[in-house]
C-alpha positions as CSV (number, residue, x, y, z in Angstrom):
1,M,124.1,191.5,291.5
2,S,123.6,192.1,287.8
3,K,120.5,191.5,285.6
4,L,122.9,190.1,282.9
5,P,125.7,187.6,282.8
6,L,129.1,189.3,282.8
7,E,129.8,188.7,279.1
8,Y,126.7,190.6,278.1
9,K,126.9,193.6,280.5
10,F,127.0,196.9,278.6
11,I,127.5,200.6,279.6
12,D,124.0,201.7,280.5
13,V,124.0,205.5,280.6
14,S,120.6,205.5,282.4
15,D,122.0,203.4,285.2
16,Y,124.3,205.9,286.9
17,G,122.4,205.3,290.1
18,R,123.3,201.6,290.2
19,K,126.5,201.8,292.3
20,P,125.2,204.1,295.0
21,G,121.9,202.2,294.8
22,R,123.7,198.9,295.4
23,W,125.5,200.4,298.4
24,F,122.2,201.6,299.8
25,A,120.6,198.1,299.2
26,Q,123.6,196.4,300.9
27,S,123.1,198.6,303.9
28,L,119.5,197.3,304.2
29,V,120.2,193.6,303.8
30,N,120.3,192.9,307.5
31,T,117.3,195.1,308.3
32,K,113.5,194.5,308.0
33,A,113.4,196.9,305.0
34,T,111.8,195.3,301.9
35,P,112.1,196.3,298.3
36,I,108.5,197.6,298.6
37,H,109.6,200.0,301.3
38,V,112.5,201.2,299.1
39,T,110.1,201.8,296.1
40,S,107.8,203.8,298.4
41,L,110.9,205.8,299.5
42,F,111.7,206.8,295.9
43,I,108.1,207.9,295.5
44,V,108.6,210.3,298.4
45,A,111.8,211.6,296.8
46,G,110.0,212.2,293.6
47,L,107.2,214.0,295.3
48,V,109.7,216.3,297.1
49,A,111.3,217.0,293.7
50,I,107.9,218.0,292.3
51,A,107.2,220.3,295.3
52,C,110.6,221.9,294.7
53,I,109.8,222.5,291.0
54,L,106.4,224.1,291.9
55,S,108.2,226.3,294.4
56,G,110.9,227.4,292.0
57,Y,113.8,225.6,293.8
58,Y,115.2,224.0,290.7
59,Y,118.6,223.0,292.1
60,A,116.9,221.2,294.9
61,A,114.5,219.7,292.5
62,A,117.4,218.4,290.4
63,F,119.0,216.9,293.5
64,F,115.8,215.0,294.5
65,I,115.2,213.8,290.9
66,V,118.7,212.2,290.8
67,L,118.2,210.9,294.4
68,K,114.9,209.3,293.1
69,S,116.9,207.5,290.4
70,I,119.5,206.2,292.9
71,I,116.8,204.9,295.2
72,D,115.0,203.5,292.2
73,A,118.0,201.3,291.5
74,S,118.0,200.0,295.1
75,D,114.7,198.2,295.3
76,G,115.6,195.6,292.6
77,E,119.1,195.3,294.1
78,L,117.7,194.6,297.5
79,A,115.3,192.0,296.1
80,R,118.3,190.2,294.5
81,L,120.4,190.5,297.6
82,K,117.7,189.1,299.8
83,N,116.6,186.6,297.1
84,T,113.0,187.9,297.3
85,P,112.0,188.6,293.7
86,S,108.3,189.5,293.3
87,Y,105.9,190.5,290.7
88,T,104.3,192.8,293.2
89,G,107.5,194.8,293.4
90,R,108.0,194.8,289.7
91,F,104.6,196.2,288.9
92,Y,104.5,198.6,291.8
93,D,107.9,200.0,290.7
94,S,106.7,200.5,287.1
95,L,103.4,202.1,288.1
96,A,105.2,204.4,290.5
97,D,107.6,205.5,287.7
98,L,104.7,206.3,285.4
99,F,102.8,208.2,288.1
100,L,105.9,210.3,288.9
101,N,106.7,210.9,285.2
102,F,103.3,212.4,284.7
103,L,103.6,214.6,287.8
104,F,107.2,215.7,286.8
105,L,106.0,216.9,283.4
106,S,102.8,218.4,284.9
107,S,104.7,220.5,287.4
108,I,107.1,221.7,284.7
109,T,104.2,222.5,282.5
110,Y,102.6,224.5,285.3
111,V,105.6,226.6,286.1
112,T,106.5,227.3,282.4
113,G,103.0,227.9,281.1
114,T,103.4,225.2,278.5
115,P,100.1,224.1,276.9
116,F,98.7,220.9,278.6
117,G,98.3,219.2,275.2
118,E,102.1,219.6,274.6
119,M,102.8,218.0,278.0
120,L,100.6,215.0,277.1
121,L,102.5,214.6,273.8
122,A,105.8,214.7,275.7
123,F,104.5,212.2,278.3
124,F,103.4,209.9,275.5
125,G,106.9,210.3,274.0
126,I,108.9,209.5,277.1
127,Q,106.7,206.5,277.9
128,L,107.2,205.2,274.4
129,Q,110.9,205.8,274.7
130,G,111.2,203.9,278.0
131,T,109.1,201.1,276.6
132,L,111.5,200.6,273.6
133,Y,114.5,200.5,276.0
134,N,112.8,198.0,278.3
135,F,111.5,195.9,275.4
136,Y,115.1,195.4,274.0
137,Y,116.6,195.0,277.5
138,V,114.1,192.4,278.6
139,I,114.5,190.5,275.4
140,L,118.3,190.5,275.9
141,R,117.9,189.3,279.5
142,N,115.6,186.5,278.5
143,N,117.8,185.4,275.6
144,V,121.0,185.1,277.7
145,N,119.5,183.6,280.9
146,G,119.6,186.9,282.8
147,D,117.1,188.2,285.4
148,S,113.6,186.8,284.4
149,T,111.3,188.7,286.7
150,S,110.3,190.9,283.8
151,R,108.8,189.2,280.7
152,V,109.0,190.2,277.1
153,F,105.2,189.8,276.6
154,E,102.9,190.6,279.5
155,N,100.0,188.6,278.1
156,E,98.8,186.7,281.2
157,V,98.8,187.2,285.0
158,P,102.0,185.7,286.4
159,I,101.9,183.1,289.2
160,A,102.8,184.8,292.5
161,L,106.2,184.0,293.8
162,P,106.9,182.9,297.4
163,G,106.2,185.7,299.9
164,E,103.6,187.6,297.8
165,K,99.8,187.2,297.5
166,Q,98.2,186.2,294.2
167,S,95.4,188.7,294.7
168,T,97.9,191.5,295.0
169,V,99.7,190.4,291.9
170,D,96.4,190.2,290.0
171,K,95.4,193.7,290.9
172,L,98.7,195.3,290.1
173,Y,98.9,193.3,286.8
174,K,95.6,194.7,285.7
175,A,96.7,198.3,286.6
176,Y,100.0,197.7,284.7
177,I,98.3,196.4,281.6
178,A,95.9,199.3,281.7
179,F,98.7,201.9,281.8
180,Y,101.5,200.2,280.0
181,G,99.7,197.9,277.7
182,P,99.1,200.5,274.9
183,F,102.8,201.4,274.8
184,D,103.9,197.8,274.7
185,K,101.5,197.1,271.8
186,I,102.8,200.1,269.8
187,I,106.5,199.1,270.2
188,Y,105.7,195.4,269.5
189,A,103.8,196.4,266.4
190,M,106.9,198.4,265.2
191,D,109.4,195.6,265.8
192,R,107.6,192.2,266.0
193,D,110.7,190.1,265.2
194,A,113.0,191.6,267.8
195,A,112.6,188.7,270.2
196,N,113.8,186.3,267.6
197,S,117.1,188.1,266.9
198,K,120.5,187.2,268.2
199,P,121.6,188.8,271.5
200,F,121.9,192.5,270.9
201,P,125.5,193.8,270.9
202,K,126.8,196.0,273.7
203,W,127.1,199.1,271.6
204,F,123.5,198.9,270.5
205,M,122.2,198.5,274.1
206,T,124.4,201.4,275.2
207,L,122.8,203.6,272.5
208,V,119.3,202.6,273.4
209,S,120.0,203.2,277.1
210,I,119.6,207.0,276.4
211,Y,115.9,206.1,276.6
212,G,116.2,204.6,280.0
213,L,114.3,206.4,282.7
214,G,117.4,207.4,284.7
215,F,118.8,209.3,281.7
216,Q,115.5,210.9,280.9
217,L,115.3,212.2,284.5
218,L,119.0,213.3,284.3
219,I,118.1,215.4,281.2
220,M,115.3,217.0,283.2
221,A,117.5,217.7,286.2
222,V,120.3,219.3,284.1
223,M,117.9,221.5,282.1
224,L,116.3,222.6,285.4
225,M,119.7,223.6,286.8
226,I,120.8,225.5,283.7
227,D,117.5,227.4,283.6
228,L,116.1,225.7,280.6
229,A,112.8,224.5,282.2
230,E,110.7,225.9,279.3
231,Y,112.5,223.7,276.8
232,I,112.1,220.4,278.7
233,I,108.7,219.5,277.2
234,P,109.7,220.3,273.6
235,F,113.0,218.5,273.9
236,L,111.5,215.3,275.3
237,T,108.9,215.3,272.6
238,W,111.4,215.6,269.7
239,Y,113.8,213.2,271.5
240,S,111.3,210.5,270.4
241,V,112.6,210.6,266.8
242,F,115.4,208.2,267.8
243,I,112.8,205.5,268.3
244,L,112.6,205.1,264.6
245,V,116.4,205.2,264.3
246,F,116.9,202.4,266.8
247,I,114.2,200.2,265.4
248,G,115.7,200.8,261.9
249,I,119.2,199.7,263.1
250,R,117.7,196.6,264.8
251,K,115.8,195.5,261.7
252,L,118.5,196.2,259.2
253,F,121.7,195.1,261.0
254,L,120.7,193.0,264.1
255,K,118.5,190.2,262.7
């Protein structure tokens, strides 16, 4: 099941795990497995990848990084297949991604001897990149009656959906705002009028999808496999320059 109506679907280069992820989700439909279980599973895959990086097994690390992306695509698919959307799952997934991103970069920093300050700059960069992609993607979904679990502006605690506890949603929302709120505010400040624009064209969303988490992780995986681990942190830092390019295109041509 897609997050967008058919006429608005675009080629998402960060979503290469969707098809195998959908297959995995479909295999779990008639089981007791929940989207939360699947999210927890991709955390395990990510931690295994980190252990492989620290041990110098870069090919294995790349495999588990890509596997993490595939499983990451499964939790939302399973929620849609079972018709069990939840804010608990949405916030848990996002927080897990942030936690793993920090550990991925920390492990790469450790094995390459990169200064910790440079790692923090790269981490800030990839989080801002991902926030821009999600900002435009959520705006598009909301403007064309697509999946509405994610909101353009997270400015109030959502009402728990059937099957989840409000107390859990409250706690995860507070954690989400604490960790993601600053990035959301920066992107919003840079492009305040984006939500009022017409639905973004497919070509634009495809370009912006290079900032999707799946593509960021694919870059890490490929650079690990071709023995360029020491360049991952600098590359991901300078990769942020396209934020200004994409926002400029949106403001000038996609009003």
